[in-house]
PQR file of N, CA, C, O and H, with PARSE charges and radii, in Angstrom:
ATOM      1  N   MET A   1    -178.340-123.347   3.527 -0.4000 1.5000
ATOM      2  CA  MET A   1    -179.644-122.961   3.029 -0.0000 2.0000
ATOM      3  C   MET A   1    -179.716-123.269   1.536  0.5500 1.7000
ATOM      4  O   MET A   1    -178.776-122.996   0.790 -0.5500 1.4000
ATOM      5  N   ALA A   2    -180.829-123.834   1.116 -0.4000 1.5000
ATOM      6  CA  ALA A   2    -181.023-124.199  -0.288 -0.0000 2.0000
ATOM      7  C   ALA A   2    -181.214-122.956  -1.146  0.5500 1.7000
ATOM      8  O   ALA A   2    -181.733-121.932  -0.703 -0.5500 1.4000
ATOM      9  H   ALA A   2    -181.592-124.056   1.722  0.4000 1.0000
ATOM     10  N   TRP A   3    -180.777-123.089  -2.385 -0.4000 1.5000
ATOM     11  CA  TRP A   3    -180.940-121.997  -3.336 -0.0000 2.0000
ATOM     12  C   TRP A   3    -182.392-121.914  -3.750  0.5500 1.7000
ATOM     13  O   TRP A   3    -182.931-122.884  -4.283 -0.5500 1.4000
ATOM     14  H   TRP A   3    -180.355-123.922  -2.745  0.4000 1.0000
ATOM     15  N   GLN A   4    -183.040-120.788  -3.522 -0.4000 1.5000
ATOM     16  CA  GLN A   4    -184.420-120.578  -3.924 -0.0000 2.0000
ATOM     17  C   GLN A   4    -184.446-119.431  -4.930  0.5500 1.7000
ATOM     18  O   GLN A   4    -184.452-118.260  -4.550 -0.5500 1.4000
ATOM     19  H   GLN A   4    -182.603-120.001  -3.089  0.4000 1.0000
ATOM     20  N   PRO A   5    -184.462-119.776  -6.206 -0.5600 1.5000
ATOM     21  CA  PRO A   5    -184.351-118.734  -7.226  0.2800 2.0000
ATOM     22  C   PRO A   5    -185.586-117.855  -7.322  0.5500 1.7000
ATOM     23  O   PRO A   5    -186.716-118.277  -7.074 -0.5500 1.4000
ATOM     24  N   VAL A   6    -185.319-116.634  -7.686 -0.4000 1.5000
ATOM     25  CA  VAL A   6    -186.360-115.652  -7.964 -0.0000 2.0000
ATOM     26  C   VAL A   6    -186.049-115.088  -9.334  0.5500 1.7000
ATOM     27  O   VAL A   6    -184.910-114.715  -9.616 -0.5500 1.4000
ATOM     28  H   VAL A   6    -184.402-116.291  -7.886  0.4000 1.0000
ATOM     29  N   ALA A   7    -187.051-115.026 -10.179 -0.4000 1.5000
ATOM     30  CA  ALA A   7    -186.869-114.444 -11.513 -0.0000 2.0000
ATOM     31  C   ALA A   7    -187.687-113.171 -11.608  0.5500 1.7000
ATOM     32  O   ALA A   7    -188.860-113.137 -11.236 -0.5500 1.4000
ATOM     33  H   ALA A   7    -187.976-115.330  -9.951  0.4000 1.0000
ATOM     34  N   MET A   8    -187.054-112.131 -12.110 -0.4000 1.5000
ATOM     35  CA  MET A   8    -187.755-110.884 -12.397 -0.0000 2.0000
ATOM     36  C   MET A   8    -187.624-110.667 -13.892  0.5500 1.7000
ATOM     37  O   MET A   8    -186.517-110.628 -14.430 -0.5500 1.4000
ATOM     38  H   MET A   8    -186.101-112.158 -12.412  0.4000 1.0000
ATOM     39  N   VAL A   9    -188.752-110.527 -14.553 -0.4000 1.5000
ATOM     40  CA  VAL A   9    -188.757-110.294 -15.995 -0.0000 2.0000
ATOM     41  C   VAL A   9    -189.263-108.875 -16.217  0.5500 1.7000
ATOM     42  O   VAL A   9    -190.421-108.564 -15.938 -0.5500 1.4000
ATOM     43  H   VAL A   9    -189.651-110.558 -14.116  0.4000 1.0000
ATOM     44  N   PHE A  10    -188.390-108.030 -16.717 -0.4000 1.5000
ATOM     45  CA  PHE A  10    -188.727-106.639 -16.981 -0.0000 2.0000
ATOM     46  C   PHE A  10    -189.303-106.515 -18.389  0.5500 1.7000
ATOM     47  O   PHE A  10    -188.777-107.100 -19.336 -0.5500 1.4000
ATOM     48  H   PHE A  10    -187.449-108.283 -16.943  0.4000 1.0000
ATOM     49  N   TYR A  11    -190.371-105.762 -18.518 -0.4000 1.5000
ATOM     50  CA  TYR A  11    -190.974-105.505 -19.820 -0.0000 2.0000
ATOM     51  C   TYR A  11    -191.477-104.071 -19.850  0.5500 1.7000
ATOM     52  O   TYR A  11    -191.647-103.442 -18.805 -0.5500 1.4000
ATOM     53  H   TYR A  11    -190.798-105.287 -17.749  0.4000 1.0000
ATOM     54  N   THR A  12    -191.712-103.563 -21.034 -0.4000 1.5000
ATOM     55  CA  THR A  12    -192.184-102.196 -21.192 -0.0000 2.0000
ATOM     56  C   THR A  12    -193.549-102.197 -21.859  0.5500 1.7000
ATOM     57  O   THR A  12    -193.673-102.524 -23.039 -0.5500 1.4000
ATOM     58  H   THR A  12    -191.574-104.074 -21.883  0.4000 1.0000
ATOM     59  N   GLY A  13    -194.566-101.832 -21.105 -0.4000 1.5000
ATOM     60  CA  GLY A  13    -195.913-101.679 -21.638 -0.0000 2.0000
ATOM     61  C   GLY A  13    -196.591-102.998 -21.975  0.5500 1.7000
ATOM     62  O   GLY A  13    -195.975-104.064 -21.990 -0.5500 1.4000
ATOM     63  H   GLY A  13    -194.466-101.566 -20.146  0.4000 1.0000
ATOM     64  N   GLU A  14    -197.864-102.882 -22.240 -0.4000 1.5000
ATOM     65  CA  GLU A  14    -198.679-104.055 -22.549 -0.0000 2.0000
ATOM     66  C   GLU A  14    -198.227-104.780 -23.806  0.5500 1.7000
ATOM     67  O   GLU A  14    -198.454-105.983 -23.940 -0.5500 1.4000
ATOM     68  H   GLU A  14    -198.364-102.016 -22.228  0.4000 1.0000
ATOM     69  N   GLY A  15    -197.592-104.069 -24.726 -0.4000 1.5000
ATOM     70  CA  GLY A  15    -197.121-104.694 -25.964 -0.0000 2.0000
ATOM     71  C   GLY A  15    -196.086-105.782 -25.729  0.5500 1.7000
ATOM     72  O   GLY A  15    -195.972-106.702 -26.540 -0.5500 1.4000
ATOM     73  H   GLY A  15    -197.408-103.092 -24.617  0.4000 1.0000
ATOM     74  N   GLN A  16    -195.336-105.702 -24.647 -0.4000 1.5000
ATOM     75  CA  GLN A  16    -194.307-106.695 -24.356 -0.0000 2.0000
ATOM     76  C   GLN A  16    -194.742-107.710 -23.300  0.5500 1.7000
ATOM     77  O   GLN A  16    -193.973-108.608 -22.958 -0.5500 1.4000
ATOM     78  H   GLN A  16    -195.429-104.955 -23.989  0.4000 1.0000
ATOM     79  N   PHE A  17    -195.958-107.581 -22.781 -0.4000 1.5000
ATOM     80  CA  PHE A  17    -196.374-108.460 -21.695 -0.0000 2.0000
ATOM     81  C   PHE A  17    -196.321-109.931 -22.095  0.5500 1.7000
ATOM     82  O   PHE A  17    -195.812-110.748 -21.328 -0.5500 1.4000
ATOM     83  H   PHE A  17    -196.583-106.851 -23.059  0.4000 1.0000
ATOM     84  N   LYS A  18    -196.827-110.291 -23.265 -0.4000 1.5000
ATOM     85  CA  LYS A  18    -196.800-111.694 -23.715 -0.0000 2.0000
ATOM     86  C   LYS A  18    -195.365-112.185 -23.883  0.5500 1.7000
ATOM     87  O   LYS A  18    -195.066-113.331 -23.548 -0.5500 1.4000
ATOM     88  H   LYS A  18    -197.241-109.627 -23.888  0.4000 1.0000
ATOM     89  N   GLN A  19    -194.480-111.344 -24.391 -0.4000 1.5000
ATOM     90  CA  GLN A  19    -193.067-111.713 -24.511 -0.0000 2.0000
ATOM     91  C   GLN A  19    -192.475-111.972 -23.128  0.5500 1.7000
ATOM     92  O   GLN A  19    -191.701-112.912 -22.949 -0.5500 1.4000
ATOM     93  H   GLN A  19    -194.723-110.413 -24.663  0.4000 1.0000
ATOM     94  N   ALA A  20    -192.834-111.149 -22.157 -0.4000 1.5000
ATOM     95  CA  ALA A  20    -192.326-111.308 -20.799 -0.0000 2.0000
ATOM     96  C   ALA A  20    -192.804-112.629 -20.197  0.5500 1.7000
ATOM     97  O   ALA A  20    -192.037-113.319 -19.525 -0.5500 1.4000
ATOM     98  H   ALA A  20    -193.464-110.385 -22.302  0.4000 1.0000
ATOM     99  N   GLU A  21    -194.064-112.979 -20.435 -0.4000 1.5000
ATOM    100  CA  GLU A  21    -194.578-114.269 -19.951 -0.0000 2.0000
ATOM    101  C   GLU A  21    -193.795-115.423 -20.566  0.5500 1.7000
ATOM    102  O   GLU A  21    -193.424-116.372 -19.875 -0.5500 1.4000
ATOM    103  H   GLU A  21    -194.687-112.418 -20.981  0.4000 1.0000
ATOM    104  N   GLY A  22    -193.548-115.334 -21.872 -0.4000 1.5000
ATOM    105  CA  GLY A  22    -192.789-116.378 -22.556 -0.0000 2.0000
ATOM    106  C   GLY A  22    -191.367-116.486 -22.020  0.5500 1.7000
ATOM    107  O   GLY A  22    -190.842-117.590 -21.874 -0.5500 1.4000
ATOM    108  H   GLY A  22    -193.849-114.563 -22.433  0.4000 1.0000
ATOM    109  N   LEU A  23    -190.744-115.354 -21.729 -0.4000 1.5000
ATOM    110  CA  LEU A  23    -189.394-115.352 -21.186 -0.0000 2.0000
ATOM    111  C   LEU A  23    -189.381-115.963 -19.782  0.5500 1.7000
ATOM    112  O   LEU A  23    -188.461-116.705 -19.438 -0.5500 1.4000
ATOM    113  H   LEU A  23    -191.170-114.458 -21.848  0.4000 1.0000
ATOM    114  N   ALA A  24    -190.388-115.655 -18.981 -0.4000 1.5000
ATOM    115  CA  ALA A  24    -190.488-116.247 -17.638 -0.0000 2.0000
ATOM    116  C   ALA A  24    -190.606-117.760 -17.725  0.5500 1.7000
ATOM    117  O   ALA A  24    -189.978-118.477 -16.946 -0.5500 1.4000
ATOM    118  H   ALA A  24    -191.135-115.051 -19.261  0.4000 1.0000
ATOM    119  N   ASN A  25    -191.403-118.250 -18.663 -0.4000 1.5000
ATOM    120  CA  ASN A  25    -191.548-119.696 -18.850 -0.0000 2.0000
ATOM    121  C   ASN A  25    -190.237-120.323 -19.319  0.5500 1.7000
ATOM    122  O   ASN A  25    -189.882-121.420 -18.889 -0.5500 1.4000
ATOM    123  H   ASN A  25    -191.913-117.667 -19.296  0.4000 1.0000
ATOM    124  N   ALA A  26    -189.525-119.632 -20.194 -0.4000 1.5000
ATOM    125  CA  ALA A  26    -188.246-120.151 -20.697 -0.0000 2.0000
ATOM    126  C   ALA A  26    -187.204-120.242 -19.577  0.5500 1.7000
ATOM    127  O   ALA A  26    -186.437-121.203 -19.517 -0.5500 1.4000
ATOM    128  H   ALA A  26    -189.813-118.741 -20.544  0.4000 1.0000
ATOM    129  N   VAL A  27    -187.178-119.243 -18.695 -0.4000 1.5000
ATOM    130  CA  VAL A  27    -186.240-119.265 -17.567 -0.0000 2.0000
ATOM    131  C   VAL A  27    -186.547-120.454 -16.677  0.5500 1.7000
ATOM    132  O   VAL A  27    -185.639-121.187 -16.286 -0.5500 1.4000
ATOM    133  H   VAL A  27    -187.801-118.462 -18.744  0.4000 1.0000
ATOM    134  N   THR A  28    -187.818-120.655 -16.351 -0.4000 1.5000
ATOM    135  CA  THR A  28    -188.218-121.779 -15.502 -0.0000 2.0000
ATOM    136  C   THR A  28    -187.840-123.100 -16.147  0.5500 1.7000
ATOM    137  O   THR A  28    -187.318-123.994 -15.480 -0.5500 1.4000
ATOM    138  H   THR A  28    -188.556-120.059 -16.668  0.4000 1.0000
ATOM    139  N   ARG A  29    -188.099-123.224 -17.434 -0.4000 1.5000
ATOM    140  CA  ARG A  29    -187.790-124.460 -18.168 -0.0000 2.0000
ATOM    141  C   ARG A  29    -186.289-124.756 -18.141  0.5500 1.7000
ATOM    142  O   ARG A  29    -185.884-125.898 -17.922 -0.5500 1.4000
ATOM    143  H   ARG A  29    -188.523-122.498 -17.975  0.4000 1.0000
ATOM    144  N   GLN A  30    -185.470-123.737 -18.363 -0.4000 1.5000
ATOM    145  CA  GLN A  30    -184.014-123.933 -18.359 -0.0000 2.0000
ATOM    146  C   GLN A  30    -183.507-124.353 -16.983  0.5500 1.7000
ATOM    147  O   GLN A  30    -182.641-125.222 -16.880 -0.5500 1.4000
ATOM    148  H   GLN A  30    -185.798-122.809 -18.541  0.4000 1.0000
ATOM    149  N   LEU A  31    -184.041-123.743 -15.927 -0.4000 1.5000
ATOM    150  CA  LEU A  31    -183.624-124.116 -14.581 -0.0000 2.0000
ATOM    151  C   LEU A  31    -184.041-125.546 -14.258  0.5500 1.7000
ATOM    152  O   LEU A  31    -183.307-126.267 -13.582 -0.5500 1.4000
ATOM    153  H   LEU A  31    -184.745-123.037 -16.011  0.4000 1.0000
ATOM    154  N   LEU A  32    -185.212-125.963 -14.734 -0.4000 1.5000
ATOM    155  CA  LEU A  32    -185.654-127.348 -14.541 -0.0000 2.0000
ATOM    156  C   LEU A  32    -184.740-128.317 -15.278  0.5500 1.7000
ATOM    157  O   LEU A  32    -184.331-129.337 -14.722 -0.5500 1.4000
ATOM    158  H   LEU A  32    -185.808-125.377 -15.283  0.4000 1.0000
ATOM    159  N   LEU A  33    -184.418-127.995 -16.537 -0.4000 1.5000
ATOM    160  CA  LEU A  33    -183.578-128.874 -17.343 -0.0000 2.0000
ATOM    161  C   LEU A  33    -182.183-129.031 -16.751  0.5500 1.7000
ATOM    162  O   LEU A  33    -181.583-130.101 -16.856 -0.5500 1.4000
ATOM    163  H   LEU A  33    -184.749-127.167 -16.988  0.4000 1.0000
ATOM    164  N   ARG A  34    -181.672-127.992 -16.139 -0.4000 1.5000
ATOM    165  CA  ARG A  34    -180.341-128.056 -15.529 -0.0000 2.0000
ATOM    166  C   ARG A  34    -180.376-128.670 -14.138  0.5500 1.7000
ATOM    167  O   ARG A  34    -179.333-128.841 -13.506 -0.5500 1.4000
ATOM    168  H   ARG A  34    -182.160-127.123 -16.054  0.4000 1.0000
ATOM    169  N   GLY A  35    -181.566-129.000 -13.660 -0.4000 1.5000
ATOM    170  CA  GLY A  35    -181.692-129.605 -12.343 -0.0000 2.0000
ATOM    171  C   GLY A  35    -181.479-128.641 -11.193  0.5500 1.7000
ATOM    172  O   GLY A  35    -181.229-129.059 -10.062 -0.5500 1.4000
ATOM    173  H   GLY A  35    -182.412-128.861 -14.174  0.4000 1.0000
ATOM    174  N   GLU A  36    -181.577-127.351 -11.480 -0.4000 1.5000
ATOM    175  CA  GLU A  36    -181.338-126.357 -10.441 -0.0000 2.0000
ATOM    176  C   GLU A  36    -182.563-126.107  -9.582  0.5500 1.7000
ATOM    177  O   GLU A  36    -182.449-125.581  -8.475 -0.5500 1.4000
ATOM    178  H   GLU A  36    -181.780-127.011 -12.398  0.4000 1.0000
ATOM    179  N   ILE A  37    -183.725-126.474 -10.075 -0.4000 1.5000
ATOM    180  CA  ILE A  37    -184.955-126.405  -9.292 -0.0000 2.0000
ATOM    181  C   ILE A  37    -185.713-127.699  -9.507  0.5500 1.7000
ATOM    182  O   ILE A  37    -185.561-128.354 -10.538 -0.5500 1.4000
ATOM    183  H   ILE A  37    -183.818-126.902 -10.975  0.4000 1.0000
ATOM    184  N   GLY A  38    -186.524-128.063  -8.536 -0.4000 1.5000
ATOM    185  CA  GLY A  38    -187.277-129.312  -8.612 -0.0000 2.0000
ATOM    186  C   GLY A  38    -188.643-129.139  -9.242  0.5500 1.7000
ATOM    187  O   GLY A  38    -188.971-128.071  -9.759 -0.5500 1.4000
ATOM    188  H   GLY A  38    -186.647-127.530  -7.699  0.4000 1.0000
ATOM    189  N   GLU A  39    -189.423-130.178  -9.196 -0.4000 1.5000
ATOM    190  CA  GLU A  39    -190.773-130.181  -9.763 -0.0000 2.0000
ATOM    191  C   GLU A  39    -191.747-130.337  -8.616  0.5500 1.7000
ATOM    192  O   GLU A  39    -191.574-131.301  -7.871 -0.5500 1.4000
ATOM    193  H   GLU A  39    -189.156-131.045  -8.776  0.4000 1.0000
ATOM    194  N   PRO A  40    -192.738-129.518  -8.384 -0.5600 1.5000
ATOM    195  CA  PRO A  40    -192.955-128.260  -9.091  0.2800 2.0000
ATOM    196  C   PRO A  40    -191.889-127.238  -8.699  0.5500 1.7000
ATOM    197  O   PRO A  40    -191.392-127.252  -7.573 -0.5500 1.4000
ATOM    198  N   PRO A  41    -191.550-126.370  -9.616 -0.5600 1.5000
ATOM    199  CA  PRO A  41    -190.439-125.457  -9.341  0.2800 2.0000
ATOM    200  C   PRO A  41    -190.766-124.456  -8.234  0.5500 1.7000
ATOM    201  O   PRO A  41    -191.767-123.744  -8.316 -0.5500 1.4000
ATOM    202  N   PRO A  42    -189.930-124.400  -7.208 -0.5600 1.5000
ATOM    203  CA  PRO A  42    -190.118-123.394  -6.167  0.2800 2.0000
ATOM    204  C   PRO A  42    -189.512-122.067  -6.613  0.5500 1.7000
ATOM    205  O   PRO A  42    -188.630-121.517  -5.954 -0.5500 1.4000
ATOM    206  N   LEU A  43    -189.993-121.574  -7.723 -0.4000 1.5000
ATOM    207  CA  LEU A  43    -189.443-120.364  -8.330 -0.0000 2.0000
ATOM    208  C   LEU A  43    -190.495-119.270  -8.292  0.5500 1.7000
ATOM    209  O   LEU A  43    -191.591-119.428  -8.829 -0.5500 1.4000
ATOM    210  H   LEU A  43    -190.710-122.020  -8.259  0.4000 1.0000
ATOM    211  N   GLU A  44    -190.157-118.175  -7.661 -0.4000 1.5000
ATOM    212  CA  GLU A  44    -191.058-117.031  -7.686 -0.0000 2.0000
ATOM    213  C   GLU A  44    -190.694-116.192  -8.897  0.5500 1.7000
ATOM    214  O   GLU A  44    -189.533-115.825  -9.082 -0.5500 1.4000
ATOM    215  H   GLU A  44    -189.266-118.047  -7.224  0.4000 1.0000
ATOM    216  N   THR A  45    -191.683-115.893  -9.718 -0.4000 1.5000
ATOM    217  CA  THR A  45    -191.453-115.088 -10.910 -0.0000 2.0000
ATOM    218  C   THR A  45    -192.279-113.813 -10.812  0.5500 1.7000
ATOM    219  O   THR A  45    -193.479-113.846 -10.542 -0.5500 1.4000
ATOM    220  H   THR A  45    -192.625-116.192  -9.568  0.4000 1.0000
ATOM    221  N   PHE A  46    -191.614-112.706 -11.036 -0.4000 1.5000
ATOM    222  CA  PHE A  46    -192.281-111.418 -11.002 -0.0000 2.0000
ATOM    223  C   PHE A  46    -192.155-110.771 -12.367  0.5500 1.7000
ATOM    224  O   PHE A  46    -191.053-110.670 -12.907 -0.5500 1.4000
ATOM    225  H   PHE A  46    -190.639-112.679 -11.256  0.4000 1.0000
ATOM    226  N   LEU A  47    -193.266-110.335 -12.929 -0.4000 1.5000
ATOM    227  CA  LEU A  47    -193.261-109.576 -14.175 -0.0000 2.0000
ATOM    228  C   LEU A  47    -193.290-108.102 -13.779  0.5500 1.7000
ATOM    229  O   LEU A  47    -194.208-107.653 -13.094 -0.5500 1.4000
ATOM    230  H   LEU A  47    -194.161-110.418 -12.491  0.4000 1.0000
ATOM    231  N   VAL A  48    -192.278-107.357 -14.216 -0.4000 1.5000
ATOM    232  CA  VAL A  48    -192.083-105.983 -13.773 -0.0000 2.0000
ATOM    233  C   VAL A  48    -192.237-105.035 -14.957  0.5500 1.7000
ATOM    234  O   VAL A  48    -191.442-105.073 -15.896 -0.5500 1.4000
ATOM    235  H   VAL A  48    -191.532-107.722 -14.773  0.4000 1.0000
ATOM    236  N   ASP A  49    -193.258-104.186 -14.912 -0.4000 1.5000
ATOM    237  CA  ASP A  49    -193.486-103.200 -15.971 -0.0000 2.0000
ATOM    238  C   ASP A  49    -192.567-102.009 -15.725  0.5500 1.7000
ATOM    239  O   ASP A  49    -192.659-101.352 -14.688 -0.5500 1.4000
ATOM    240  H   ASP A  49    -193.904-104.155 -14.149  0.4000 1.0000
ATOM    241  N   THR A  50    -191.691-101.735 -16.667 -0.4000 1.5000
ATOM    242  CA  THR A  50    -190.726-100.648 -16.492 -0.0000 2.0000
ATOM    243  C   THR A  50    -191.396 -99.279 -16.416  0.5500 1.7000
ATOM    244  O   THR A  50    -190.798 -98.323 -15.923 -0.5500 1.4000
ATOM    245  H   THR A  50    -191.616-102.268 -17.510  0.4000 1.0000
ATOM    246  N   GLU A  51    -192.626 -99.182 -16.899 -0.4000 1.5000
ATOM    247  CA  GLU A  51    -193.320 -97.895 -16.859 -0.0000 2.0000
ATOM    248  C   GLU A  51    -193.777 -97.533 -15.454  0.5500 1.7000
ATOM    249  O   GLU A  51    -194.094 -96.373 -15.195 -0.5500 1.4000
ATOM    250  H   GLU A  51    -193.112 -99.959 -17.300  0.4000 1.0000
ATOM    251  N   THR A  52    -193.818 -98.498 -14.541 -0.4000 1.5000
ATOM    252  CA  THR A  52    -194.299 -98.227 -13.191 -0.0000 2.0000
ATOM    253  C   THR A  52    -193.300 -98.596 -12.100  0.5500 1.7000
ATOM    254  O   THR A  52    -193.580 -98.388 -10.920 -0.5500 1.4000
ATOM    255  H   THR A  52    -193.560 -99.441 -14.751  0.4000 1.0000
ATOM    256  N   CYS A  53    -192.144 -99.136 -12.468 -0.4000 1.5000
ATOM    257  CA  CYS A  53    -191.186 -99.630 -11.469 -0.0000 2.0000
ATOM    258  C   CYS A  53    -189.791 -99.068 -11.682  0.5500 1.7000
ATOM    259  O   CYS A  53    -188.829 -99.827 -11.797 -0.5500 1.4000
ATOM    260  H   CYS A  53    -191.917 -99.305 -13.426  0.4000 1.0000
ATOM    261  N   GLY A  54    -189.670 -97.758 -11.737 -0.4000 1.5000
ATOM    262  CA  GLY A  54    -188.382 -97.129 -11.979 -0.0000 2.0000
ATOM    263  C   GLY A  54    -187.330 -97.449 -10.934  0.5500 1.7000
ATOM    264  O   GLY A  54    -186.158 -97.614 -11.271 -0.5500 1.4000
ATOM    265  H   GLY A  54    -190.452 -97.141 -11.644  0.4000 1.0000
ATOM    266  N   ASP A  55    -187.732 -97.542  -9.656 -0.4000 1.5000
ATOM    267  CA  ASP A  55    -186.768 -97.839  -8.594 -0.0000 2.0000
ATOM    268  C   ASP A  55    -186.148 -99.218  -8.783  0.5500 1.7000
ATOM    269  O   ASP A  55    -184.943 -99.390  -8.605 -0.5500 1.4000
ATOM    270  H   ASP A  55    -188.684 -97.409  -9.382  0.4000 1.0000
ATOM    271  N   VAL A  56    -186.969-100.193  -9.141 -0.4000 1.5000
ATOM    272  CA  VAL A  56    -186.471-101.560  -9.346 -0.0000 2.0000
ATOM    273  C   VAL A  56    -185.536-101.591 -10.553  0.5500 1.7000
ATOM    274  O   VAL A  56    -184.504-102.261 -10.525 -0.5500 1.4000
ATOM    275  H   VAL A  56    -187.948-100.052  -9.285  0.4000 1.0000
ATOM    276  N   MET A  57    -185.893-100.875 -11.600 -0.4000 1.5000
ATOM    277  CA  MET A  57    -185.031-100.821 -12.785 -0.0000 2.0000
ATOM    278  C   MET A  57    -183.665-100.248 -12.445  0.5500 1.7000
ATOM    279  O   MET A  57    -182.638-100.781 -12.867 -0.5500 1.4000
ATOM    280  H   MET A  57    -186.731-100.330 -11.623  0.4000 1.0000
ATOM    281  N   ARG A  58    -183.653 -99.171 -11.686 -0.4000 1.5000
ATOM    282  CA  ARG A  58    -182.371 -98.558 -11.299 -0.0000 2.0000
ATOM    283  C   ARG A  58    -181.550 -99.526 -10.442  0.5500 1.7000
ATOM    284  O   ARG A  58    -180.332 -99.609 -10.597 -0.5500 1.4000
ATOM    285  H   ARG A  58    -184.487 -98.739 -11.343  0.4000 1.0000
ATOM    286  N   ALA A  59    -182.203-100.247  -9.550 -0.4000 1.5000
ATOM    287  CA  ALA A  59    -181.499-101.188  -8.681 -0.0000 2.0000
ATOM    288  C   ALA A  59    -180.825-102.294  -9.491  0.5500 1.7000
ATOM    289  O   ALA A  59    -179.735-102.743  -9.138 -0.5500 1.4000
ATOM    290  H   ALA A  59    -183.193-100.179  -9.424  0.4000 1.0000
ATOM    291  N   PHE A  60    -181.468-102.736 -10.578 -0.4000 1.5000
ATOM    292  CA  PHE A  60    -180.910-103.796 -11.411 -0.0000 2.0000
ATOM    293  C   PHE A  60    -180.175-103.258 -12.628  0.5500 1.7000
ATOM    294  O   PHE A  60    -179.693-104.029 -13.458 -0.5500 1.4000
ATOM    295  H   PHE A  60    -182.354-102.371 -10.865  0.4000 1.0000
ATOM    296  N   ARG A  61    -180.088-101.942 -12.737 -0.4000 1.5000
ATOM    297  CA  ARG A  61    -179.424-101.277 -13.863 -0.0000 2.0000
ATOM    298  C   ARG A  61    -179.981-101.741 -15.208  0.5500 1.7000
ATOM    299  O   ARG A  61    -179.236-102.091 -16.123 -0.5500 1.4000
ATOM    300  H   ARG A  61    -180.480-101.316 -12.063  0.4000 1.0000
ATOM    301  N   VAL A  62    -181.302-101.733 -15.300 -0.4000 1.5000
ATOM    302  CA  VAL A  62    -181.999-102.146 -16.516 -0.0000 2.0000
ATOM    303  C   VAL A  62    -182.628-100.913 -17.153  0.5500 1.7000
ATOM    304  O   VAL A  62    -183.239-100.092 -16.469 -0.5500 1.4000
ATOM    305  H   VAL A  62    -181.907-101.449 -14.557  0.4000 1.0000
ATOM    306  N   SER A  63    -182.473-100.795 -18.463 -0.4000 1.5000
ATOM    307  CA  SER A  63    -183.134 -99.703 -19.170 -0.0000 2.0000
ATOM    308  C   SER A  63    -184.292-100.261 -19.980  0.5500 1.7000
ATOM    309  O   SER A  63    -184.318-101.448 -20.303 -0.5500 1.4000
ATOM    310  H   SER A  63    -181.976-101.462 -19.018  0.4000 1.0000
ATOM    311  N   ALA A  64    -185.240 -99.412 -20.303 -0.4000 1.5000
ATOM    312  CA  ALA A  64    -186.399 -99.843 -21.087 -0.0000 2.0000
ATOM    313  C   ALA A  64    -185.974-100.384 -22.447  0.5500 1.7000
ATOM    314  O   ALA A  64    -186.659-101.234 -23.014 -0.5500 1.4000
ATOM    315  H   ALA A  64    -185.220 -98.447 -20.041  0.4000 1.0000
ATOM    316  N   ALA A  65    -184.848 -99.897 -22.976 -0.4000 1.5000
ATOM    317  CA  ALA A  65    -184.363-100.362 -24.282 -0.0000 2.0000
ATOM    318  C   ALA A  65    -183.919-101.821 -24.239  0.5500 1.7000
ATOM    319  O   ALA A  65    -183.850-102.466 -25.286 -0.5500 1.4000
ATOM    320  H   ALA A  65    -184.292 -99.206 -22.515  0.4000 1.0000
ATOM    321  N   GLU A  66    -183.619-102.354 -23.065 -0.4000 1.5000
ATOM    322  CA  GLU A  66    -183.145-103.736 -22.929 -0.0000 2.0000
ATOM    323  C   GLU A  66    -184.275-104.746 -22.738  0.5500 1.7000
ATOM    324  O   GLU A  66    -184.021-105.949 -22.678 -0.5500 1.4000
ATOM    325  H   GLU A  66    -183.675-101.830 -22.215  0.4000 1.0000
ATOM    326  N   THR A  67    -185.489-104.284 -22.644 -0.4000 1.5000
ATOM    327  CA  THR A  67    -186.606-105.186 -22.340 -0.0000 2.0000
ATOM    328  C   THR A  67    -187.148-105.870 -23.591  0.5500 1.7000
ATOM    329  O   THR A  67    -187.004-105.334 -24.689 -0.5500 1.4000
ATOM    330  H   THR A  67    -185.695-103.307 -22.692  0.4000 1.0000
ATOM    331  N   PRO A  68    -187.774-107.054 -23.450 -0.5600 1.5000
ATOM    332  CA  PRO A  68    -187.872-107.791 -22.192  0.2800 2.0000
ATOM    333  C   PRO A  68    -186.549-108.462 -21.842  0.5500 1.7000
ATOM    334  O   PRO A  68    -185.820-108.932 -22.716 -0.5500 1.4000
ATOM    335  N   ILE A  69    -186.261-108.494 -20.562 -0.4000 1.5000
ATOM    336  CA  ILE A  69    -185.018-109.084 -20.056 -0.0000 2.0000
ATOM    337  C   ILE A  69    -185.309-109.726 -18.703  0.5500 1.7000
ATOM    338  O   ILE A  69    -186.148-109.231 -17.951 -0.5500 1.4000
ATOM    339  H   ILE A  69    -186.853-108.112 -19.852  0.4000 1.0000
ATOM    340  N   ALA A  70    -184.628-110.817 -18.388 -0.4000 1.5000
ATOM    341  CA  ALA A  70    -184.838-111.514 -17.115 -0.0000 2.0000
ATOM    342  C   ALA A  70    -183.599-111.380 -16.236  0.5500 1.7000
ATOM    343  O   ALA A  70    -182.466-111.378 -16.717 -0.5500 1.4000
ATOM    344  H   ALA A  70    -183.945-111.220 -18.999  0.4000 1.0000
ATOM    345  N   ALA A  71    -183.849-111.269 -14.949 -0.4000 1.5000
ATOM    346  CA  ALA A  71    -182.798-111.303 -13.943 -0.0000 2.0000
ATOM    347  C   ALA A  71    -183.157-112.416 -12.970  0.5500 1.7000
ATOM    348  O   ALA A  71    -184.266-112.438 -12.436 -0.5500 1.4000
ATOM    349  H   ALA A  71    -184.769-111.270 -14.559  0.4000 1.0000
ATOM    350  N   VAL A  72    -182.230-113.339 -12.736 -0.4000 1.5000
ATOM    351  CA  VAL A  72    -182.479-114.457 -11.835 -0.0000 2.0000
ATOM    352  C   VAL A  72    -181.500-114.382 -10.684  0.5500 1.7000
ATOM    353  O   VAL A  72    -180.303-114.182 -10.889 -0.5500 1.4000
ATOM    354  H   VAL A  72    -181.329-113.321 -13.171  0.4000 1.0000
ATOM    355  N   GLY A  73    -182.003-114.540  -9.483 -0.4000 1.5000
ATOM    356  CA  GLY A  73    -181.143-114.497  -8.311 -0.0000 2.0000
ATOM    357  C   GLY A  73    -181.788-115.224  -7.152  0.5500 1.7000
ATOM    358  O   GLY A  73    -182.774-115.941  -7.322 -0.5500 1.4000
ATOM    359  H   GLY A  73    -182.976-114.702  -9.316  0.4000 1.0000
ATOM    360  N   ARG A  74    -181.231-115.035  -5.985 -0.4000 1.5000
ATOM    361  CA  ARG A  74    -181.841-115.627  -4.802 -0.0000 2.0000
ATOM    362  C   ARG A  74    -181.788-114.663  -3.655  0.5500 1.7000
ATOM    363  O   ARG A  74    -182.255-114.979  -2.560 -0.5500 1.4000
ATOM    364  H   ARG A  74    -180.430-114.452  -5.847  0.4000 1.0000
TER
END
């Protein structure tokens, strides 16, 4: 089975939303440059607000102090 990456970018509040978008774009760009995903990239990116997604944060062991931060997996 082919690797189909998923990126989750955690951010805290509207103040970090633009930073999270930029981080999501940077992750996609790096994966493209390394040849790990094709064009157009089959990469699902989720922007996750830490103020409303506590369960997801606990699952990835992410704290609000670490945001914005990206987690990439499959």
